[in-house]
All heavy atoms as TSV, in Angstrom:
chain	resi	resn	atom	element	x	y	z
A	1	THR	N	N	1.643	1.643	-11.203
A	1	THR	CA	C	2.642	2.717	-11.104
A	1	THR	C	C	3.820	2.311	-10.223
A	1	THR	O	O	4.653	3.148	-9.863
A	1	THR	CB	C	1.982	3.977	-10.507
A	1	THR	OG1	O	1.504	3.659	-9.165
A	1	THR	CG2	C	0.844	4.474	-11.355
A	2	TYR	N	N	4.003	1.058	-9.866
A	2	TYR	CA	C	5.047	0.668	-9.019
A	2	TYR	C	C	6.328	1.011	-9.674
A	2	TYR	O	O	6.616	0.713	-10.841
A	2	TYR	CB	C	5.017	-0.842	-8.737
A	2	TYR	CG	C	6.172	-1.320	-7.888
A	2	TYR	CD1	C	6.280	-0.988	-6.494
A	2	TYR	CD2	C	7.210	-1.973	-8.432
A	2	TYR	CE1	C	7.329	-1.414	-5.707
A	2	TYR	CE2	C	8.220	-2.438	-7.666
A	2	TYR	CZ	C	8.316	-2.107	-6.347
A	2	TYR	OH	O	9.377	-2.519	-5.577
A	3	GLY	N	N	7.257	1.738	-8.959
A	3	GLY	CA	C	8.496	2.133	-9.487
A	3	GLY	C	C	8.465	3.435	-10.291
A	3	GLY	O	O	9.573	3.944	-10.671
A	4	VAL	N	N	7.298	3.934	-10.581
A	4	VAL	CA	C	7.255	5.218	-11.309
A	4	VAL	C	C	7.413	6.367	-10.286
A	4	VAL	O	O	6.601	6.374	-9.307
A	4	VAL	CB	C	5.874	5.353	-12.109
A	4	VAL	CG1	C	5.813	6.728	-12.809
A	4	VAL	CG2	C	5.734	4.208	-13.095
A	5	PRO	N	N	8.319	7.297	-10.545
A	5	PRO	CA	C	8.416	8.432	-9.593
A	5	PRO	C	C	7.135	9.241	-9.411
A	5	PRO	O	O	6.399	9.446	-10.424
A	5	PRO	CB	C	9.523	9.311	-10.168
A	5	PRO	CG	C	10.248	8.368	-11.093
A	5	PRO	CD	C	9.256	7.374	-11.604
A	6	ILE	N	N	6.857	9.645	-8.197
A	6	ILE	CA	C	5.653	10.384	-7.886
A	6	ILE	C	C	5.481	11.615	-8.777
A	6	ILE	O	O	4.446	11.927	-9.254
A	6	ILE	CB	C	5.592	10.785	-6.404
A	6	ILE	CG1	C	5.524	9.557	-5.505
A	6	ILE	CG2	C	4.473	11.739	-6.088
A	6	ILE	CD1	C	4.300	8.675	-5.666
A	7	ASP	N	N	6.629	12.301	-9.027
A	7	ASP	CA	C	6.524	13.463	-9.913
A	7	ASP	C	C	6.078	13.182	-11.288
A	7	ASP	O	O	5.334	13.975	-11.842
A	7	ASP	CB	C	7.877	14.179	-9.998
A	7	ASP	CG	C	8.326	14.857	-8.715
A	7	ASP	OD1	O	7.410	15.179	-7.847
A	7	ASP	OD2	O	9.557	15.047	-8.462
A	8	GLU	N	N	6.405	12.032	-11.829
A	8	GLU	CA	C	5.937	11.695	-13.165
A	8	GLU	C	C	4.423	11.336	-13.121
A	8	GLU	O	O	3.723	11.619	-14.027
A	8	GLU	CB	C	6.764	10.467	-13.711
A	8	GLU	CG	C	8.117	10.845	-14.146
A	8	GLU	CD	C	8.835	9.668	-14.716
A	8	GLU	OE1	O	8.280	8.807	-15.306
A	8	GLU	OE2	O	10.124	9.730	-14.664
A	9	ILE	N	N	3.979	10.670	-12.036
A	9	ILE	CA	C	2.548	10.351	-11.881
A	9	ILE	C	C	1.775	11.635	-11.847
A	9	ILE	O	O	0.686	11.813	-12.473
A	9	ILE	CB	C	2.323	9.485	-10.675
A	9	ILE	CG1	C	3.006	8.088	-10.855
A	9	ILE	CG2	C	0.816	9.262	-10.482
A	9	ILE	CD1	C	3.075	7.262	-9.611
A	10	LYS	N	N	2.266	12.591	-10.982
A	10	LYS	CA	C	1.610	13.906	-10.840
A	10	LYS	C	C	1.557	14.634	-12.195
A	10	LYS	O	O	0.500	15.209	-12.528
A	10	LYS	CB	C	2.286	14.708	-9.828
A	10	LYS	CG	C	2.064	14.214	-8.386
A	10	LYS	CD	C	2.971	14.825	-7.386
A	10	LYS	CE	C	2.654	16.281	-7.117
A	10	LYS	NZ	N	3.410	16.884	-5.957
A	11	GLU	N	N	2.583	14.566	-12.946
A	11	GLU	CA	C	2.605	15.159	-14.327
A	11	GLU	C	C	1.497	14.472	-15.205
A	11	GLU	O	O	0.813	15.186	-15.915
A	11	GLU	CB	C	3.940	15.032	-14.937
A	11	GLU	CG	C	4.124	15.746	-16.239
A	11	GLU	CD	C	3.990	17.291	-16.130
A	11	GLU	OE1	O	4.291	17.827	-15.030
A	11	GLU	OE2	O	3.639	17.891	-17.097
A	12	GLY	N	N	1.412	13.220	-15.114
A	12	GLY	CA	C	0.357	12.493	-15.915
A	12	GLY	C	C	-1.033	12.913	-15.411
A	12	GLY	O	O	-1.891	13.124	-16.302
A	13	ILE	N	N	-1.186	13.105	-14.163
A	13	ILE	CA	C	-2.543	13.567	-13.632
A	13	ILE	C	C	-2.809	14.940	-14.141
A	13	ILE	O	O	-3.977	15.204	-14.572
A	13	ILE	CB	C	-2.506	13.468	-12.114
A	13	ILE	CG1	C	-2.506	12.012	-11.642
A	13	ILE	CG2	C	-3.734	14.174	-11.518
A	13	ILE	CD1	C	-2.252	11.846	-10.154
A	14	LYS	N	N	-1.883	15.832	-14.180
A	14	LYS	CA	C	-2.036	17.212	-14.735
A	14	LYS	C	C	-2.425	17.108	-16.207
A	14	LYS	O	O	-3.124	17.992	-16.640
A	14	LYS	CB	C	-0.762	18.023	-14.560
A	14	LYS	CG	C	-0.446	18.437	-13.183
A	14	LYS	CD	C	0.869	19.281	-13.182
A	14	LYS	CE	C	1.347	19.495	-11.820
A	14	LYS	NZ	N	2.669	20.160	-11.872
A	15	ASN	N	N	-1.992	16.116	-16.909
A	15	ASN	CA	C	-2.253	15.968	-18.305
A	15	ASN	C	C	-3.429	15.068	-18.654
A	15	ASN	O	O	-3.586	14.617	-19.809
A	15	ASN	CB	C	-1.018	15.527	-19.038
A	15	ASN	CG	C	0.033	16.558	-19.017
A	15	ASN	OD1	O	-0.136	17.602	-19.673
A	15	ASN	ND2	N	1.172	16.308	-18.394
A	16	GLY	N	N	-4.236	14.772	-17.569
A	16	GLY	CA	C	-5.509	14.086	-17.880
A	16	GLY	C	C	-5.650	12.632	-17.436
A	16	GLY	O	O	-6.679	12.071	-17.616
A	17	VAL	N	N	-4.574	12.054	-16.866
A	17	VAL	CA	C	-4.677	10.708	-16.382
A	17	VAL	C	C	-5.670	10.687	-15.208
A	17	VAL	O	O	-5.583	11.498	-14.361
A	17	VAL	CB	C	-3.315	10.143	-15.926
A	17	VAL	CG1	C	-3.487	8.792	-15.222
A	17	VAL	CG2	C	-2.368	10.077	-17.059
A	18	ARG	N	N	-6.619	9.845	-15.283
A	18	ARG	CA	C	-7.674	9.762	-14.288
A	18	ARG	C	C	-7.746	8.439	-13.506
A	18	ARG	O	O	-8.540	8.265	-12.624
A	18	ARG	CB	C	-9.041	9.976	-14.885
A	18	ARG	CG	C	-9.191	11.419	-15.417
A	18	ARG	CD	C	-9.093	12.419	-14.255
A	18	ARG	NE	N	-9.066	13.746	-14.712
A	18	ARG	CZ	C	-8.010	14.572	-14.607
A	18	ARG	NH1	N	-6.850	14.126	-14.212
A	18	ARG	NH2	N	-8.042	15.852	-15.062
A	19	LYS	N	N	-6.891	7.528	-13.939
A	19	LYS	CA	C	-6.829	6.214	-13.180
A	19	LYS	C	C	-5.366	5.888	-12.960
A	19	LYS	O	O	-4.587	5.838	-13.882
A	19	LYS	CB	C	-7.498	5.083	-13.975
A	19	LYS	CG	C	-7.466	3.798	-13.292
A	19	LYS	CD	C	-8.092	2.703	-14.135
A	19	LYS	CE	C	-8.038	1.399	-13.282
A	19	LYS	NZ	N	-8.274	0.230	-14.052
A	20	VAL	N	N	-5.042	5.694	-11.739
A	20	VAL	CA	C	-3.664	5.352	-11.322
A	20	VAL	C	C	-3.737	4.033	-10.452
A	20	VAL	O	O	-4.378	4.041	-9.463
A	20	VAL	CB	C	-3.026	6.474	-10.473
A	20	VAL	CG1	C	-1.605	6.070	-10.046
A	20	VAL	CG2	C	-3.032	7.757	-11.295
A	21	ASN	N	N	-3.119	2.979	-10.981
A	21	ASN	CA	C	-3.126	1.757	-10.269
A	21	ASN	C	C	-2.057	1.727	-9.230
A	21	ASN	O	O	-0.916	2.003	-9.431
A	21	ASN	CB	C	-2.929	0.577	-11.262
A	21	ASN	CG	C	-4.099	0.406	-12.207
A	21	ASN	OD1	O	-5.261	0.559	-11.819
A	21	ASN	ND2	N	-3.726	0.153	-13.473
A	22	VAL	N	N	-2.495	1.355	-7.997
A	22	VAL	CA	C	-1.506	1.276	-6.846
A	22	VAL	C	C	-1.543	-0.185	-6.184
A	22	VAL	O	O	-1.088	-0.328	-5.091
A	22	VAL	CB	C	-1.788	2.344	-5.806
A	22	VAL	CG1	C	-1.446	3.716	-6.401
A	22	VAL	CG2	C	-3.158	2.278	-5.258
A	23	ASP	N	N	-2.105	-1.098	-6.999
A	23	ASP	CA	C	-2.262	-2.450	-6.413
A	23	ASP	C	C	-1.004	-3.076	-5.973
A	23	ASP	O	O	-0.926	-3.732	-4.898
A	23	ASP	CB	C	-2.992	-3.392	-7.379
A	23	ASP	CG	C	-3.156	-4.732	-6.838
A	23	ASP	OD1	O	-3.869	-4.843	-5.746
A	23	ASP	OD2	O	-2.664	-5.703	-7.369
A	24	THR	N	N	0.095	-2.900	-6.740
A	24	THR	CA	C	1.382	-3.497	-6.330
A	24	THR	C	C	1.880	-2.968	-5.033
A	24	THR	O	O	2.306	-3.627	-4.160
A	24	THR	CB	C	2.447	-3.413	-7.453
A	24	THR	OG1	O	1.960	-3.928	-8.613
A	24	THR	CG2	C	3.779	-3.964	-7.043
A	25	ASP	N	N	1.686	-1.644	-4.885
A	25	ASP	CA	C	2.086	-0.943	-3.597
A	25	ASP	C	C	1.234	-1.498	-2.468
A	25	ASP	O	O	1.767	-1.689	-1.368
A	25	ASP	CB	C	1.872	0.565	-3.706
A	25	ASP	CG	C	2.810	1.171	-4.773
A	25	ASP	OD1	O	3.970	0.703	-4.868
A	25	ASP	OD2	O	2.348	2.111	-5.404
A	26	LEU	N	N	-0.039	-1.789	-2.673
A	26	LEU	CA	C	-0.927	-2.342	-1.668
A	26	LEU	C	C	-0.509	-3.748	-1.273
A	26	LEU	O	O	-0.477	-4.103	-0.101
A	26	LEU	CB	C	-2.405	-2.282	-2.063
A	26	LEU	CG	C	-2.916	-0.882	-2.359
A	26	LEU	CD1	C	-4.353	-0.972	-2.818
A	26	LEU	CD2	C	-2.826	0.008	-1.135
A	27	ARG	N	N	-0.191	-4.515	-2.296
A	27	ARG	CA	C	0.182	-5.929	-1.994
A	27	ARG	C	C	1.502	-5.972	-1.246
A	27	ARG	O	O	1.695	-6.795	-0.344
A	27	ARG	CB	C	0.291	-6.753	-3.291
A	27	ARG	CG	C	-1.147	-7.052	-3.823
A	27	ARG	CD	C	-1.047	-7.943	-5.029
A	27	ARG	NE	N	-0.719	-7.160	-6.177
A	27	ARG	CZ	C	0.111	-7.477	-7.128
A	27	ARG	NH1	N	0.780	-8.687	-7.033
A	27	ARG	NH2	N	0.403	-6.708	-8.149
A	28	LEU	N	N	2.431	-5.071	-1.580
A	28	LEU	CA	C	3.714	-5.034	-0.888
A	28	LEU	C	C	3.515	-4.644	0.591
A	28	LEU	O	O	4.049	-5.235	1.454
A	28	LEU	CB	C	4.657	-4.071	-1.585
A	28	LEU	CG	C	5.291	-4.542	-2.894
A	28	LEU	CD1	C	5.999	-3.399	-3.598
A	28	LEU	CD2	C	6.196	-5.745	-2.630
A	29	ALA	N	N	2.719	-3.564	0.798
A	29	ALA	CA	C	2.449	-3.123	2.181
A	29	ALA	C	C	1.726	-4.287	2.971
A	29	ALA	O	O	2.089	-4.486	4.116
A	29	ALA	CB	C	1.556	-1.863	2.163
A	30	SER	N	N	0.840	-4.948	2.347
A	30	SER	CA	C	0.101	-6.048	3.009
A	30	SER	C	C	1.076	-7.149	3.384
A	30	SER	O	O	1.098	-7.678	4.512
A	30	SER	CB	C	-1.005	-6.566	2.128
A	30	SER	OG	O	-1.619	-7.680	2.663
A	31	THR	N	N	1.904	-7.513	2.456
A	31	THR	CA	C	2.841	-8.595	2.682
A	31	THR	C	C	3.862	-8.273	3.748
A	31	THR	O	O	4.180	-9.070	4.604
A	31	THR	CB	C	3.619	-9.008	1.322
A	31	THR	OG1	O	2.637	-9.341	0.397
A	31	THR	CG2	C	4.632	-10.087	1.573
A	32	VAL	N	N	4.401	-7.081	3.775
A	32	VAL	CA	C	5.313	-6.644	4.804
A	32	VAL	C	C	4.631	-6.717	6.186
A	32	VAL	O	O	5.251	-7.218	7.110
A	32	VAL	CB	C	5.846	-5.215	4.492
A	32	VAL	CG1	C	6.551	-4.628	5.694
A	32	VAL	CG2	C	6.726	-5.210	3.310
A	33	ALA	N	N	3.435	-6.232	6.237
A	33	ALA	CA	C	2.736	-6.228	7.563
A	33	ALA	C	C	2.518	-7.664	8.052
A	33	ALA	O	O	2.711	-7.963	9.247
A	33	ALA	CB	C	1.385	-5.488	7.398
A	34	ILE	N	N	2.107	-8.552	7.196
A	34	ILE	CA	C	1.872	-9.918	7.540
A	34	ILE	C	C	3.178	-10.617	7.982
A	34	ILE	O	O	3.257	-11.318	8.966
A	34	ILE	CB	C	1.110	-10.662	6.463
A	34	ILE	CG1	C	-0.308	-10.133	6.269
A	34	ILE	CG2	C	1.075	-12.188	6.697
A	34	ILE	CD1	C	-0.981	-10.610	5.138
A	35	ARG	N	N	4.227	-10.433	7.106
A	35	ARG	CA	C	5.485	-11.066	7.472
A	35	ARG	C	C	6.028	-10.566	8.802
A	35	ARG	O	O	6.568	-11.295	9.611
A	35	ARG	CB	C	6.449	-10.793	6.364
A	35	ARG	CG	C	6.230	-11.624	5.127
A	35	ARG	CD	C	7.238	-11.409	4.053
A	35	ARG	NE	N	6.951	-12.210	2.896
A	35	ARG	CZ	C	7.639	-12.142	1.794
A	35	ARG	NH1	N	8.606	-11.232	1.703
A	35	ARG	NH2	N	7.358	-12.934	0.755
A	36	LYS	N	N	5.905	-9.255	9.038
A	36	LYS	CA	C	6.392	-8.710	10.281
A	36	LYS	C	C	5.586	-9.311	11.453
A	36	LYS	O	O	6.193	-9.701	12.487
A	36	LYS	CB	C	6.215	-7.202	10.261
A	36	LYS	CG	C	6.711	-6.521	11.531
A	36	LYS	CD	C	6.568	-4.971	11.433
A	36	LYS	CE	C	7.130	-4.375	12.746
A	36	LYS	NZ	N	6.392	-3.228	13.176
A	37	TYR	N	N	4.316	-9.391	11.320
A	37	TYR	CA	C	3.491	-9.978	12.366
A	37	TYR	C	C	3.887	-11.409	12.699
A	37	TYR	O	O	4.072	-11.783	13.861
A	37	TYR	CB	C	1.992	-9.915	11.975
A	37	TYR	CG	C	1.128	-10.544	13.081
A	37	TYR	CD1	C	0.704	-9.838	14.126
A	37	TYR	CD2	C	0.707	-11.886	13.000
A	37	TYR	CE1	C	-0.065	-10.375	15.150
A	37	TYR	CE2	C	-0.123	-12.436	13.922
A	37	TYR	CZ	C	-0.435	-11.648	15.102
A	37	TYR	OH	O	-1.198	-12.244	16.014
A	38	PHE	N	N	4.051	-12.227	11.660
A	38	PHE	CA	C	4.500	-13.619	11.881
A	38	PHE	C	C	5.911	-13.702	12.462
A	38	PHE	O	O	6.136	-14.631	13.309
A	38	PHE	CB	C	4.401	-14.420	10.653
A	38	PHE	CG	C	3.015	-14.836	10.249
A	38	PHE	CD1	C	2.565	-14.766	8.972
A	38	PHE	CD2	C	2.085	-15.214	11.231
A	38	PHE	CE1	C	1.249	-15.098	8.631
A	38	PHE	CE2	C	0.783	-15.583	10.902
A	38	PHE	CZ	C	0.397	-15.559	9.553
A	39	PHE	N	N	6.775	-12.848	12.088
A	39	PHE	CA	C	8.167	-12.850	12.665
A	39	PHE	C	C	8.082	-12.501	14.173
A	39	PHE	O	O	8.758	-13.139	14.937
A	39	PHE	CB	C	9.006	-11.800	11.892
A	39	PHE	CG	C	10.367	-11.734	12.427
A	39	PHE	CD1	C	11.311	-12.659	12.119
A	39	PHE	CD2	C	10.810	-10.649	13.291
A	39	PHE	CE1	C	12.594	-12.643	12.614
A	39	PHE	CE2	C	12.114	-10.584	13.751
A	39	PHE	CZ	C	13.000	-11.610	13.457
A	40	GLU	N	N	7.262	-11.505	14.477
A	40	GLU	CA	C	7.208	-11.049	15.865
A	40	GLU	C	C	6.277	-11.984	16.703
A	40	GLU	O	O	6.384	-11.967	17.960
A	40	GLU	CB	C	6.676	-9.662	15.959
A	40	GLU	CG	C	7.625	-8.642	15.391
A	40	GLU	CD	C	7.051	-7.239	15.272
A	40	GLU	OE1	O	5.886	-7.068	15.554
A	40	GLU	OE2	O	7.824	-6.332	14.921
A	41	ASN	N	N	5.429	-12.733	16.090
A	41	ASN	CA	C	4.469	-13.633	16.759
A	41	ASN	C	C	4.408	-14.977	16.105
A	41	ASN	O	O	3.386	-15.375	15.574
A	41	ASN	CB	C	3.031	-13.001	16.723
A	41	ASN	CG	C	3.021	-11.611	17.290
A	41	ASN	OD1	O	3.067	-11.381	18.497
A	41	ASN	ND2	N	3.018	-10.634	16.396
A	42	PRO	N	N	5.477	-15.764	16.207
A	42	PRO	CA	C	5.550	-17.006	15.444
A	42	PRO	C	C	4.532	-18.065	15.852
A	42	PRO	O	O	4.223	-18.902	15.015
A	42	PRO	CB	C	6.984	-17.519	15.784
A	42	PRO	CG	C	7.403	-16.796	17.019
A	42	PRO	CD	C	6.643	-15.523	17.005
A	43	SER	N	N	3.939	-17.995	17.035
A	43	SER	CA	C	2.989	-18.998	17.401
A	43	SER	C	C	1.509	-18.586	17.143
A	43	SER	O	O	0.607	-19.364	17.267
A	43	SER	CB	C	3.092	-19.348	18.853
A	43	SER	OG	O	2.793	-18.201	19.679
A	44	GLU	N	N	1.340	-17.372	16.674
A	44	GLU	CA	C	-0.046	-16.887	16.331
A	44	GLU	C	C	-0.417	-17.314	14.953
A	44	GLU	O	O	0.410	-17.454	14.002
A	44	GLU	CB	C	-0.095	-15.373	16.364
A	44	GLU	CG	C	-0.222	-14.838	17.783
A	44	GLU	CD	C	-1.579	-15.070	18.376
A	44	GLU	OE1	O	-2.576	-15.338	17.663
A	44	GLU	OE2	O	-1.666	-14.960	19.578
A	45	PHE	N	N	-1.685	-17.603	14.738
A	45	PHE	CA	C	-2.181	-17.970	13.411
A	45	PHE	C	C	-3.624	-17.457	13.168
A	45	PHE	O	O	-4.204	-17.824	12.157
A	45	PHE	CB	C	-2.145	-19.518	13.204
A	45	PHE	CG	C	-2.960	-20.288	14.229
A	45	PHE	CD1	C	-4.259	-20.557	13.989
A	45	PHE	CD2	C	-2.368	-20.671	15.422
A	45	PHE	CE1	C	-5.033	-21.238	14.936
A	45	PHE	CE2	C	-3.102	-21.373	16.403
A	45	PHE	CZ	C	-4.414	-21.670	16.125
A	46	ASP	N	N	-4.117	-16.620	14.065
A	46	ASP	CA	C	-5.441	-16.050	13.812
A	46	ASP	C	C	-5.466	-14.969	12.735
A	46	ASP	O	O	-4.869	-13.993	12.935
A	46	ASP	CB	C	-5.964	-15.438	15.156
A	46	ASP	CG	C	-7.366	-14.988	15.136
A	46	ASP	OD1	O	-8.013	-14.909	13.993
A	46	ASP	OD2	O	-7.951	-14.642	16.186
A	47	PRO	N	N	-6.124	-15.265	11.600
A	47	PRO	CA	C	-6.099	-14.301	10.507
A	47	PRO	C	C	-6.684	-12.942	10.826
A	47	PRO	O	O	-6.292	-11.985	10.187
A	47	PRO	CB	C	-6.824	-15.077	9.370
A	47	PRO	CG	C	-7.563	-16.126	10.053
A	47	PRO	CD	C	-6.879	-16.451	11.291
A	48	ARG	N	N	-7.589	-12.938	11.781
A	48	ARG	CA	C	-8.212	-11.619	12.188
A	48	ARG	C	C	-7.114	-10.699	12.703
A	48	ARG	O	O	-7.247	-9.478	12.464
A	48	ARG	CB	C	-9.297	-11.803	13.189
A	48	ARG	CG	C	-10.508	-12.601	12.571
A	48	ARG	CD	C	-11.421	-13.012	13.714
A	48	ARG	NE	N	-10.738	-13.998	14.573
A	48	ARG	CZ	C	-11.391	-14.657	15.465
A	48	ARG	NH1	N	-12.620	-14.468	15.743
A	48	ARG	NH2	N	-10.689	-15.622	16.164
A	49	LYS	N	N	-6.118	-11.166	13.282
A	49	LYS	CA	C	-5.075	-10.335	13.848
A	49	LYS	C	C	-4.138	-9.813	12.765
A	49	LYS	O	O	-3.920	-8.576	12.568
A	49	LYS	CB	C	-4.298	-11.045	14.866
A	49	LYS	CG	C	-5.124	-11.343	16.100
A	49	LYS	CD	C	-4.295	-12.097	17.192
A	49	LYS	CE	C	-5.166	-12.382	18.374
A	49	LYS	NZ	N	-4.469	-13.084	19.395
A	50	TYR	N	N	-3.634	-10.707	11.906
A	50	TYR	CA	C	-2.678	-10.231	10.896
A	50	TYR	C	C	-3.311	-9.520	9.707
A	50	TYR	O	O	-2.763	-8.644	9.085
A	50	TYR	CB	C	-1.714	-11.336	10.420
A	50	TYR	CG	C	-2.279	-12.515	9.773
A	50	TYR	CD1	C	-2.568	-12.480	8.445
A	50	TYR	CD2	C	-2.471	-13.709	10.461
A	50	TYR	CE1	C	-3.111	-13.654	7.792
A	50	TYR	CE2	C	-2.963	-14.841	9.876
A	50	TYR	CZ	C	-3.288	-14.849	8.499
A	50	TYR	OH	O	-3.770	-15.895	7.885
A	51	LEU	N	N	-4.535	-9.956	9.387
A	51	LEU	CA	C	-5.296	-9.268	8.270
A	51	LEU	C	C	-5.644	-7.844	8.708
A	51	LEU	O	O	-5.721	-6.956	7.822
A	51	LEU	CB	C	-6.473	-10.116	7.857
A	51	LEU	CG	C	-6.147	-11.361	7.135
A	51	LEU	CD1	C	-7.461	-12.153	6.800
A	51	LEU	CD2	C	-5.291	-11.074	5.904
A	52	SER	N	N	-5.957	-7.633	9.982
A	52	SER	CA	C	-6.278	-6.276	10.426
A	52	SER	C	C	-5.009	-5.360	10.224
A	52	SER	O	O	-5.169	-4.247	9.789
A	52	SER	CB	C	-6.670	-6.290	11.909
A	52	SER	OG	O	-6.837	-5.041	12.419
A	53	LEU	N	N	-3.889	-5.872	10.557
A	53	LEU	CA	C	-2.569	-5.105	10.389
A	53	LEU	C	C	-2.375	-4.845	8.936
A	53	LEU	O	O	-1.924	-3.788	8.486
A	53	LEU	CB	C	-1.436	-5.810	11.049
A	53	LEU	CG	C	-1.535	-5.932	12.547
A	53	LEU	CD1	C	-0.362	-6.831	13.057
A	53	LEU	CD2	C	-1.518	-4.582	13.205
A	54	SER	N	N	-2.658	-5.864	8.099
A	54	SER	CA	C	-2.484	-5.735	6.681
A	54	SER	C	C	-3.401	-4.647	6.093
A	54	SER	O	O	-2.988	-3.816	5.308
A	54	SER	CB	C	-2.803	-7.079	6.010
A	54	SER	OG	O	-2.930	-6.904	4.599
A	55	LYS	N	N	-4.645	-4.659	6.561
A	55	LYS	CA	C	-5.609	-3.651	6.064
A	55	LYS	C	C	-5.151	-2.243	6.529
A	55	LYS	O	O	-5.223	-1.285	5.703
A	55	LYS	CB	C	-6.939	-3.962	6.703
A	55	LYS	CG	C	-8.075	-3.051	6.268
A	55	LYS	CD	C	-9.402	-3.583	6.853
A	55	LYS	CE	C	-10.503	-2.616	6.730
A	55	LYS	NZ	N	-11.728	-3.039	7.387
A	56	ASP	N	N	-4.660	-2.098	7.715
A	56	ASP	CA	C	-4.164	-0.797	8.178
A	56	ASP	C	C	-2.985	-0.320	7.313
A	56	ASP	O	O	-2.875	0.853	6.966
A	56	ASP	CB	C	-3.754	-0.884	9.645
A	56	ASP	CG	C	-4.944	-1.064	10.560
A	56	ASP	OD1	O	-6.095	-0.850	10.124
A	56	ASP	OD2	O	-4.742	-1.477	11.765
A	57	ALA	N	N	-2.066	-1.236	6.975
A	57	ALA	CA	C	-0.904	-0.896	6.159
A	57	ALA	C	C	-1.383	-0.442	4.821
A	57	ALA	O	O	-0.867	0.571	4.288
A	57	ALA	CB	C	0.000	-2.024	6.089
A	58	MET	N	N	-2.368	-1.048	4.197
A	58	MET	CA	C	-2.855	-0.662	2.908
A	58	MET	C	C	-3.565	0.675	2.959
A	58	MET	O	O	-3.442	1.470	2.082
A	58	MET	CB	C	-3.785	-1.770	2.344
A	58	MET	CG	C	-3.020	-2.963	1.928
A	58	MET	SD	S	-3.970	-4.138	0.987
A	58	MET	CE	C	-5.080	-4.837	2.319
A	59	LYS	N	N	-4.299	0.912	4.041
A	59	LYS	CA	C	-5.004	2.207	4.194
A	59	LYS	C	C	-3.904	3.368	4.236
A	59	LYS	O	O	-4.190	4.413	3.610
A	59	LYS	CB	C	-5.731	2.265	5.492
A	59	LYS	CG	C	-7.061	1.640	5.509
A	59	LYS	CD	C	-7.781	1.791	6.843
A	59	LYS	CE	C	-9.043	1.075	6.937
A	59	LYS	NZ	N	-9.703	1.181	8.294
A	60	GLU	N	N	-2.830	3.128	4.862
A	60	GLU	CA	C	-1.751	4.122	4.920
A	60	GLU	C	C	-1.192	4.468	3.533
A	60	GLU	O	O	-0.941	5.606	3.239
A	60	GLU	CB	C	-0.638	3.752	5.875
A	60	GLU	CG	C	-0.976	3.958	7.327
A	60	GLU	CD	C	-1.271	5.360	7.637
A	60	GLU	OE1	O	-0.533	6.291	7.288
A	60	GLU	OE2	O	-2.388	5.603	8.250
A	61	VAL	N	N	-1.041	3.409	2.732
A	61	VAL	CA	C	-0.557	3.652	1.378
A	61	VAL	C	C	-1.535	4.435	0.560
A	61	VAL	O	O	-1.124	5.403	-0.103
A	61	VAL	CB	C	-0.280	2.260	0.671
A	61	VAL	CG1	C	-0.040	2.411	-0.835
A	61	VAL	CG2	C	0.894	1.515	1.307
A	62	VAL	N	N	-2.787	4.108	0.684
A	62	VAL	CA	C	-3.857	4.841	-0.029
A	62	VAL	C	C	-3.863	6.323	0.374
A	62	VAL	O	O	-3.833	7.197	-0.454
A	62	VAL	CB	C	-5.192	4.189	0.147
A	62	VAL	CG1	C	-6.342	5.071	-0.490
A	62	VAL	CG2	C	-5.246	2.821	-0.532
A	63	LYS	N	N	-3.850	6.545	1.704
A	63	LYS	CA	C	-3.828	7.960	2.193
A	63	LYS	C	C	-2.598	8.660	1.696
A	63	LYS	O	O	-2.775	9.817	1.227
A	63	LYS	CB	C	-3.841	7.966	3.725
A	63	LYS	CG	C	-5.190	7.558	4.293
A	63	LYS	CD	C	-5.371	7.762	5.734
A	63	LYS	CE	C	-4.210	7.664	6.694
A	63	LYS	NZ	N	-4.494	7.653	8.115
A	64	ASN	N	N	-1.444	8.042	1.751
A	64	ASN	CA	C	-0.235	8.695	1.286
A	64	ASN	C	C	-0.232	8.990	-0.217
A	64	ASN	O	O	0.130	10.108	-0.655
A	64	ASN	CB	C	0.987	7.867	1.569
A	64	ASN	CG	C	1.330	7.816	3.055
A	64	ASN	OD1	O	0.974	8.696	3.790
A	64	ASN	ND2	N	2.017	6.778	3.413
A	65	ARG	N	N	-0.751	8.059	-0.985
A	65	ARG	CA	C	-0.877	8.235	-2.482
A	65	ARG	C	C	-1.817	9.363	-2.814
A	65	ARG	O	O	-1.533	10.192	-3.709
A	65	ARG	CB	C	-1.241	6.964	-3.177
A	65	ARG	CG	C	-0.259	5.835	-3.124
A	65	ARG	CD	C	1.106	6.306	-3.768
A	65	ARG	NE	N	2.060	5.196	-3.682
A	65	ARG	CZ	C	2.999	5.091	-2.715
A	65	ARG	NH1	N	3.035	5.961	-1.739
A	65	ARG	NH2	N	3.850	4.113	-2.708
A	66	LEU	N	N	-2.949	9.379	-2.155
A	66	LEU	CA	C	-3.968	10.468	-2.402
A	66	LEU	C	C	-3.348	11.825	-2.119
A	66	LEU	O	O	-3.543	12.792	-2.861
A	66	LEU	CB	C	-5.220	10.238	-1.626
A	66	LEU	CG	C	-6.095	9.070	-2.086
A	66	LEU	CD1	C	-7.228	8.840	-1.078
A	66	LEU	CD2	C	-6.617	9.371	-3.504
A	67	GLN	N	N	-2.575	11.890	-1.013
A	67	GLN	CA	C	-1.928	13.192	-0.688
A	67	GLN	C	C	-0.875	13.522	-1.719
A	67	GLN	O	O	-0.764	14.702	-2.150
A	67	GLN	CB	C	-1.375	13.126	0.715
A	67	GLN	CG	C	-2.380	13.157	1.796
A	67	GLN	CD	C	-1.870	12.878	3.193
A	67	GLN	OE1	O	-0.710	12.516	3.318
A	67	GLN	NE2	N	-2.658	13.062	4.151
A	68	GLU	N	N	-0.039	12.549	-2.065
A	68	GLU	CA	C	1.003	12.782	-3.047
A	68	GLU	C	C	0.468	13.188	-4.413
A	68	GLU	O	O	1.062	13.979	-5.086
A	68	GLU	CB	C	1.854	11.537	-3.149
A	68	GLU	CG	C	2.676	11.184	-1.925
A	68	GLU	CD	C	3.346	9.872	-1.978
A	68	GLU	OE1	O	2.805	8.929	-2.728
A	68	GLU	OE2	O	4.300	9.661	-1.249
A	69	PHE	N	N	-0.588	12.535	-4.797
A	69	PHE	CA	C	-1.151	12.829	-6.157
A	69	PHE	C	C	-1.957	14.100	-6.213
A	69	PHE	O	O	-2.326	14.588	-7.273
A	69	PHE	CB	C	-2.129	11.612	-6.599
A	69	PHE	CG	C	-1.351	10.319	-6.719
A	69	PHE	CD1	C	-2.129	9.200	-6.813
A	69	PHE	CD2	C	-0.022	10.228	-6.846
A	69	PHE	CE1	C	-1.513	7.982	-6.943
A	69	PHE	CE2	C	0.635	8.969	-7.005
A	69	PHE	CZ	C	-0.118	7.848	-7.047
A	70	GLY	N	N	-2.244	14.646	-5.016
A	70	GLY	CA	C	-2.966	15.941	-4.981
A	70	GLY	C	C	-4.470	15.790	-5.127
A	70	GLY	O	O	-5.185	16.618	-5.535
């Protein structure tokens, strides 16, 4: 659904759509979080640190989408 307006997705859900893919949104959120971490911490390389931030960013996308989709 990347690039599809939320209102159109909600209309699809009202009309029976039961599966909405948000993987691209999750990958974008993850990538942004990781890039930001490396920009702010150029000498760090511990994946536990940046992957934790990536996971948190994806959780936020999922929470937002669930709320937006109703």
